[in-house]
Wavefront OBJ file of the C-alpha trace (Angstrom):
o trace
v -6.408 23.044 -0.842
v -5.587 19.640 -2.276
v -8.593 17.916 -3.724
v -9.740 14.379 -3.023
v -9.103 12.680 -6.344
v -11.389 10.212 -7.995
v -10.153 7.210 -9.942
v -11.137 8.847 -13.226
v -9.214 12.037 -12.462
v -6.158 10.145 -11.277
v -5.497 8.471 -14.605
v -7.029 10.940 -17.022
v -3.650 11.020 -18.752
v -4.222 7.477 -20.015
v -6.945 8.391 -22.474
v -6.564 5.162 -24.460
v -7.452 3.033 -21.443
v -9.818 4.817 -19.053
v -10.103 3.302 -15.616
v -13.253 2.772 -13.617
v -13.950 1.384 -10.193
v -14.684 -2.102 -11.532
v -12.370 -4.502 -13.397
v -11.933 -3.909 -17.131
v -11.245 -6.265 -20.039
v -8.025 -8.287 -20.092
v -4.990 -7.187 -22.007
v -3.301 -9.873 -24.112
v 0.130 -9.392 -22.590
v -1.125 -9.991 -19.053
v -3.053 -13.080 -20.113
v 0.029 -14.416 -21.909
v 1.995 -13.872 -18.742
v -0.590 -15.857 -16.818
v -0.518 -18.717 -19.336
v 3.278 -18.796 -19.404
v 3.598 -18.831 -15.633
v 1.755 -22.114 -15.155
v 0.299 -20.640 -11.972
v -3.216 -21.992 -11.493
v -4.229 -19.006 -9.359
v -3.266 -16.650 -12.176
v -4.640 -18.738 -15.036
v -7.868 -19.919 -13.465
v -9.259 -17.921 -10.517
v -11.615 -20.798 -9.719
v -8.579 -22.867 -8.731
v -6.973 -20.750 -6.080
v -4.298 -22.273 -3.817
v -4.576 -22.316 -0.071
v -2.652 -19.043 0.124
v -5.812 -17.076 -0.607
v -6.946 -17.845 2.941
v -5.340 -15.368 5.321
v -3.485 -17.581 7.793
v -1.158 -15.820 10.215
v 1.576 -17.783 11.923
v 2.693 -16.112 15.137
v 6.063 -15.716 16.743
v 9.257 -13.799 16.059
v 11.921 -16.018 14.475
v 14.667 -17.221 16.770
v 17.777 -15.102 16.602
v 15.911 -11.980 15.468
v 16.036 -9.217 18.062
v 13.511 -6.476 18.750
v 16.066 -3.948 17.555
v 16.499 -5.708 14.207
v 12.752 -5.722 13.632
v 12.547 -2.049 14.539
v 15.349 -1.231 12.094
v 13.587 -3.180 9.358
v 10.349 -1.294 10.003
v 12.240 1.995 9.880
v 14.060 1.099 6.670
v 10.875 0.425 4.661
v 9.221 3.745 5.516
v 9.665 6.858 3.416
v 12.208 9.426 4.530
v 11.047 11.947 7.106
v 11.117 13.059 10.713
v 10.012 9.910 12.546
v 9.844 11.664 15.925
v 7.701 14.686 15.046
v 5.703 13.523 12.005
v 3.139 10.692 11.705
v 3.148 7.984 9.048
v 0.497 8.388 6.355
v -2.436 5.998 6.269
v -5.966 5.722 4.825
v -8.589 7.369 7.021
v -11.342 7.621 4.417
v -13.255 4.634 3.072
v -11.170 2.433 0.771
v -12.294 1.516 -2.748
v -9.891 -0.705 -4.769
v -10.023 -0.933 -8.562
v -8.033 -2.761 -11.252
v -6.994 -1.760 -14.754
v -5.527 -4.108 -17.368
v -6.660 -7.499 -16.041
v -9.511 -9.861 -16.874
v -12.646 -9.214 -14.849
v -12.598 -12.541 -12.968
v -8.930 -12.194 -12.082
v -9.388 -8.561 -11.062
v -12.312 -9.529 -8.850
v -10.112 -12.028 -7.012
v -7.460 -9.355 -6.415
v -10.061 -6.852 -5.231
v -11.529 -9.401 -2.814
v -8.068 -10.109 -1.455
v -7.340 -6.390 -0.966
v -10.678 -5.873 0.747
v -10.100 -8.843 3.067
v -6.705 -7.510 4.071
v -8.011 -3.967 4.585
v -10.827 -5.282 6.777
v -8.293 -7.214 8.858
v -6.387 -3.965 9.508
v -9.529 -2.079 10.500
v -9.812 0.061 7.363
v -13.321 1.141 6.410
v -14.532 -0.056 3.010
v -16.843 1.459 0.413
v -19.678 -0.619 -0.987
v -19.333 -2.047 -4.503
v -19.832 0.557 -7.220
v -17.652 3.150 -5.508
v -15.185 5.502 -7.179
v -11.755 3.870 -6.876
v -9.102 5.511 -4.711
v -6.749 2.494 -4.597
v -5.912 1.632 -8.198
v -3.746 -1.207 -9.495
v -2.631 -0.875 -13.108
v -0.967 -3.471 -15.356
v 0.846 -1.564 -18.092
v 3.500 -2.459 -20.701
v 6.043 -0.050 -19.160
v 5.302 1.477 -15.769
v 8.275 3.832 -15.994
v 7.027 5.288 -19.275
v 3.456 5.426 -17.965
v 4.563 7.358 -14.873
v 6.647 9.750 -16.998
v 3.610 10.370 -19.202
v 1.480 11.014 -16.129
v 4.022 13.560 -14.876
v 4.062 15.315 -18.237
v 0.301 15.454 -18.762
v -0.765 16.074 -15.174
v 2.106 17.937 -13.471
v -0.220 19.338 -10.810
v -0.474 15.850 -9.312
v 3.209 16.084 -8.398
v 3.215 19.682 -7.194
v 4.034 18.715 -3.619
v 6.496 15.923 -4.448
v 10.108 16.984 -4.027
v 12.817 16.304 -6.615
v 13.976 13.141 -4.837
v 10.475 11.657 -4.778
v 10.009 12.368 -8.480
v 13.342 10.732 -9.316
v 12.377 7.675 -7.276
v 9.091 7.371 -9.185
v 11.020 7.193 -12.461
v 13.756 4.785 -11.380
v 13.916 1.493 -13.341
v 11.991 -1.346 -11.775
v 9.065 -3.754 -12.132
v 6.598 -1.653 -10.119
v 6.121 1.862 -8.840
v 3.686 3.521 -6.448
v 2.244 7.029 -6.556
v 0.520 8.293 -3.409
v -1.522 11.430 -2.835
v -1.577 12.578 0.786
v -3.507 15.337 2.519
v -2.524 16.790 5.893
v -5.334 17.133 8.443
v -5.584 18.437 11.955
v -5.873 15.992 14.816
v -9.665 16.362 14.570
v -9.785 15.734 10.809
v -9.956 19.248 9.371
v -8.047 19.431 6.047
v -5.042 21.750 5.990
v -4.471 23.746 2.807
v -1.127 23.283 1.089
v 0.875 25.532 -1.157
v 4.209 25.416 -2.920
v 4.670 29.140 -2.226
v 6.988 29.254 0.757
v 6.356 32.983 1.185
v 2.709 32.332 2.032
v 2.524 29.363 4.377
v -1.081 28.251 5.065
v -2.198 28.220 8.681
v -5.145 26.761 10.550
v -6.065 27.665 14.103
v -7.598 25.168 16.503
v -7.673 24.457 20.228
v -5.720 21.546 21.611
v -3.543 20.712 24.570
v 0.199 20.390 24.060
v 1.190 16.736 24.009
v 4.357 14.703 23.835
v 2.317 11.646 22.886
v 0.683 12.719 19.637
v 1.301 15.328 16.943
v -0.894 18.284 15.968
v -1.440 16.933 12.444
v -2.009 13.645 10.687
v -1.306 12.654 7.062
v -4.161 10.948 5.229
v -3.625 8.860 2.102
v -6.499 9.856 -0.169
v -5.479 8.093 -3.412
v -2.905 5.513 -4.497
v -1.820 4.066 -7.847
v 0.269 0.893 -7.972
v 1.689 0.246 -11.449
v 3.010 -3.178 -12.474
v 5.015 -3.924 -15.614
v 3.116 -6.619 -17.487
v 6.307 -8.564 -18.173
v 7.313 -8.491 -14.490
v 4.214 -10.343 -13.297
v 5.171 -13.566 -15.044
v 5.338 -16.348 -12.485
v 3.584 -14.275 -9.794
v 0.207 -15.284 -8.400
v -2.716 -12.911 -7.991
v -2.374 -13.341 -4.236
v 1.242 -12.203 -4.311
v 0.443 -9.212 -6.514
v -2.549 -8.157 -4.407
v -0.581 -8.446 -1.163
v 2.391 -6.560 -2.610
v 0.028 -3.766 -3.646
v -1.472 -3.759 -0.149
v 1.936 -3.428 1.505
v 2.985 -0.625 -0.844
v -0.356 1.161 -1.168
v -1.933 1.098 2.300
v 1.284 2.576 3.677
v 4.082 4.603 2.168
v 6.643 1.821 2.098
v 9.478 0.747 -0.169
v 11.636 -2.379 -0.550
v 14.711 -2.493 1.665
v 17.860 -4.600 1.875
v 17.822 -4.373 5.690
v 15.472 -7.295 6.349
v 15.653 -9.472 9.451
v 12.291 -11.073 8.624
v 10.672 -12.072 5.338
v 8.489 -9.505 3.590
v 6.300 -9.454 0.477
v 8.287 -6.342 -0.473
v 10.944 -8.721 -1.840
v 8.467 -10.107 -4.397
v 10.594 -8.995 -7.353
v 13.994 -9.400 -5.693
v 14.140 -13.083 -4.739
v 13.887 -16.357 -6.647
v 11.540 -17.762 -4.004
v 9.678 -14.756 -2.555
v 6.882 -15.023 0.031
v 3.523 -16.239 -1.253
v 1.542 -13.624 0.664
v 1.840 -10.934 3.325
v 4.314 -12.211 5.894
v 4.184 -12.065 9.669
v 6.332 -8.921 9.614
v 4.126 -7.272 6.971
v 0.956 -7.888 8.960
v 2.555 -6.655 12.169
v 3.729 -3.484 10.422
v 0.322 -2.680 8.915
v -1.462 -3.558 12.143
v 0.791 -1.172 14.031
v 0.233 1.579 11.459
v -3.557 1.293 11.661
v -3.685 0.746 15.415
v -4.970 3.555 17.625
v -4.543 7.259 16.698
v -3.496 8.367 13.202
v -1.472 11.309 14.534
v 1.025 9.398 16.638
v 4.668 10.023 15.709
v 6.045 7.631 13.118
v 8.498 6.170 15.626
v 5.609 5.084 17.849
v 4.163 3.051 14.972
v 7.594 1.655 14.081
v 8.323 0.470 17.620
v 4.773 -0.907 17.794
v 5.628 -3.617 15.263
v 7.208 -5.711 18.019
v 4.034 -5.409 20.075
v 1.910 -6.526 17.127
v 4.193 -9.511 16.579
v 3.562 -10.543 20.176
v -0.202 -10.146 19.689
v -0.074 -12.226 16.506
v 1.831 -14.878 18.442
v -0.835 -14.919 21.150
v -3.594 -15.160 18.535
v -1.825 -18.072 16.835
v -1.508 -19.873 20.192
v -5.211 -19.313 20.862
v -6.165 -20.737 17.466
v -3.965 -23.754 18.043
v -5.475 -24.331 21.470
v -9.001 -24.133 20.048
v -8.190 -26.935 17.565
v -7.116 -29.311 20.315
l 1 2 3 4 5 6 7 8 9 10 11 12 13 14 15 16 17 18 19 20 21 22 23 24 25 26 27 28 29 30 31 32 33 34 35 36 37 38 39 40 41 42 43 44 45 46 47 48 49 50 51 52 53 54 55 56 57 58 59 60 61 62 63 64 65 66 67 68 69 70 71 72 73 74 75 76 77 78 79 80 81 82 83 84 85 86 87 88 89 90 91 92 93 94 95 96 97 98 99 100 101 102 103 104 105 106 107 108 109 110 111 112 113 114 115 116 117 118 119 120 121 122 123 124 125 126 127 128 129 130 131 132 133 134 135 136 137 138 139 140 141 142 143 144 145 146 147 148 149 150 151 152 153 154 155 156 157 158 159 160 161 162 163 164 165 166 167 168 169 170 171 172 173 174 175 176 177 178 179 180 181 182 183 184 185 186 187 188 189 190 191 192 193 194 195 196 197 198 199 200 201 202 203 204 205 206 207 208 209 210 211 212 213 214 215 216 217 218 219 220 221 222 223 224 225 226 227 228 229 230 231 232 233 234 235 236 237 238 239 240 241 242 243 244 245 246 247 248 249 250 251 252 253 254 255 256 257 258 259 260 261 262 263 264 265 266 267 268 269 270 271 272 273 274 275 276 277 278 279 280 281 282 283 284 285 286 287 288 289 290 291 292 293 294 295 296 297 298 299 300 301 302 303 304 305 306 307 308 309 310 311 312 313 314 315 316 317 318 319 320
């Protein structure tokens, strides 16, 4: 059976810089990046711009159809059977931790992650917990991931060849996710790479066309940033990017009808925080049952956009 991994076990390969569940001392390269960026939120956490307040503007942009939004939601999810398999999400309590950033800056990022998680209905550990959502600032995330694969190959036992190649592709950030299948009622299902001995688990349940027999729980996530790539990015942007990549198994996509924080490293003027689409996607993922087929969550993004629009109208009406 796959174990639930602690923050220490997850990055045991990085012996020179052990990670804990609280922020650690700053690394010079990250601080230099903050100084060079001129971004007050990155240089001085006491002077945070208005973006740190989670403000959601409602409404689907004119000219963007429901089908386009659905295609965008489909394009950012990992490959898989969207009709018979659920999307993975956190079901256990979340505990974010930071490695490679000054303590005050890391605290701001952790607070931002916690605020977002609370907004999506994710349960949160108290302070002092063992991190299961880890953000790392490293000189070379590609090299760090390769080292992790070499020193701890068992962590990648159930990743196929395509997933491993994707983890090592060039880029400013990469995300490693550990998932554990469970029954509908939350019983863990053993996994094995031996196809001749497939694990089974017997339980009683009615046949349903609405939900699946299993769910996929994210138990641990590592988001690695290249230190050089964070130049010019605010802590809010980095925290929200990590949220969009780490609370769901998502990836950047070129098929975008609406803005998304997933384009943080692809555009000259990327979004400053989670966008309307991002919030609708994560709301849909964490809405209702965890074992609904992926397509149900994908099509639910349009519904969440409508709800966000109604909430924005209600806020506006309350100000008048």
